[in-house]
Wavefront OBJ file of the C-alpha trace (Angstrom):
o trace
v 0.028 0.253 -0.110
v 1.500 3.411 -0.793
v 1.613 6.399 1.543
v -0.891 8.219 -0.367
v -3.315 5.261 -0.049
v -2.145 5.016 3.531
v -2.942 8.743 4.167
v -6.555 8.217 2.553
v -7.280 5.431 4.481
v -6.402 7.099 7.905
v -8.203 9.952 6.809
v -11.466 7.852 6.220
v -11.074 6.264 9.319
v -10.697 9.181 11.472
v -13.583 11.184 9.814
v -15.827 8.069 10.385
v -14.738 8.006 14.191
v -15.307 11.779 14.284
v -19.036 11.308 12.873
v -19.473 8.268 15.346
v -18.318 10.548 18.279
v -20.618 13.239 16.963
v -23.474 11.392 17.118
v -22.925 9.674 20.014
v -22.597 13.013 22.116
v -25.479 15.005 20.134
v -27.593 11.774 21.318
v -27.007 12.129 24.798
v -27.264 15.366 24.599
v -30.937 14.812 23.392
v -31.701 12.316 25.797
v -30.664 14.827 28.337
v -27.783 12.337 29.703
v -24.696 14.828 28.774
v -24.752 18.368 27.384
v -22.508 19.212 24.431
v -22.719 22.897 24.897
v -19.238 22.399 26.918
v -17.498 20.416 24.130
v -17.542 23.153 22.001
v -14.237 24.126 23.155
v -12.438 21.384 21.884
v -13.309 22.026 18.456
v -9.934 22.885 17.580
v -8.311 19.430 18.679
v -10.303 18.502 15.481
v -7.738 19.891 13.558
v -4.842 18.923 15.856
v -6.044 15.169 14.767
v -6.147 15.853 11.117
v -2.705 17.452 11.563
v -1.222 14.663 13.342
v -2.947 12.029 10.324
v -1.172 14.276 7.982
v 2.234 14.108 9.996
v 2.032 10.227 10.237
v 3.966 8.801 7.180
v 4.334 12.233 5.354
v 5.675 11.954 2.032
v 7.451 15.430 1.316
v 8.196 18.685 3.037
v 5.007 20.087 2.111
v 2.967 17.458 3.843
v 5.258 17.525 7.068
v 4.818 21.216 7.141
v 1.008 21.367 6.325
v 0.464 18.765 9.265
v 2.778 21.109 11.072
v 0.426 23.743 10.816
v -2.464 22.216 11.590
v -1.475 21.073 14.689
v -0.130 24.204 15.753
v -3.292 26.015 15.025
v -5.758 23.398 16.597
v -3.768 24.026 19.812
v -3.453 27.494 19.654
v -6.895 28.079 18.876
v -7.864 25.425 22.064
v -5.166 27.648 24.070
v -6.962 31.097 23.279
v -10.716 29.471 24.309
v -9.950 27.919 27.322
v -7.894 31.029 28.236
v -4.580 29.103 29.278
v -1.640 30.952 30.957
v -3.158 34.189 30.279
v -3.023 33.523 26.169
v -5.395 35.275 24.049
v -5.621 36.192 20.246
v -3.923 39.876 20.797
v -1.452 38.621 22.820
v 0.067 35.228 20.976
v -0.007 36.145 17.202
v 4.054 35.849 17.585
v 3.468 32.034 17.641
v 2.855 32.253 14.193
v 5.962 33.974 13.395
v 7.979 31.137 14.971
v 5.348 28.299 13.374
v 6.853 29.684 10.060
v 9.764 29.822 10.492
v 9.535 26.268 11.884
v 7.412 25.093 9.304
v 10.056 26.463 6.696
v 12.913 24.457 8.002
v 10.953 21.364 8.246
v 10.301 21.376 4.359
v 13.424 22.554 3.391
v 15.211 19.743 5.835
v 12.409 17.254 4.520
v 12.968 17.624 0.939
v 16.913 18.148 0.860
v 16.801 14.866 2.737
v 14.550 12.957 0.195
v 16.253 14.346 -2.889
v 13.068 16.446 -4.236
v 14.722 20.302 -4.077
v 14.835 23.035 -1.640
v 11.531 23.541 -0.656
v 9.648 26.651 -1.419
l 1 2 3 4 5 6 7 8 9 10 11 12 13 14 15 16 17 18 19 20 21 22 23 24 25 26 27 28 29 30 31 32 33 34 35 36 37 38 39 40 41 42 43 44 45 46 47 48 49 50 51 52 53 54 55 56 57 58 59 60 61 62 63 64 65 66 67 68 69 70 71 72 73 74 75 76 77 78 79 80 81 82 83 84 85 86 87 88 89 90 91 92 93 94 95 96 97 98 99 100 101 102 103 104 105 106 107 108 109 110 111 112 113 114 115 116 117 118 119 120
């Protein structure tokens, strides 16, 4: 199985599991057993899961950097929504500069290692 096929299969499985979990939570909410309102702050973690899926078994620096961005953005949104460590949207913008630099380095290093160029 190629890495592209493995990625597609993992993505489909992840999406199926997310639909099942969301359906069960909304059913429990409808039955009055569990209230979903408090779970919306966890939504950015779905982005983290898709980023991890992209990072696992990456073929190129672009895939690795893209997955890395998804993970960082998901974690950043979660931290901002939960107001952890005093971090909010206004004071945390430098994280994106740091992330951009790390992503560019990852892209170049992986592409160089794979012999696919210097990354763009």
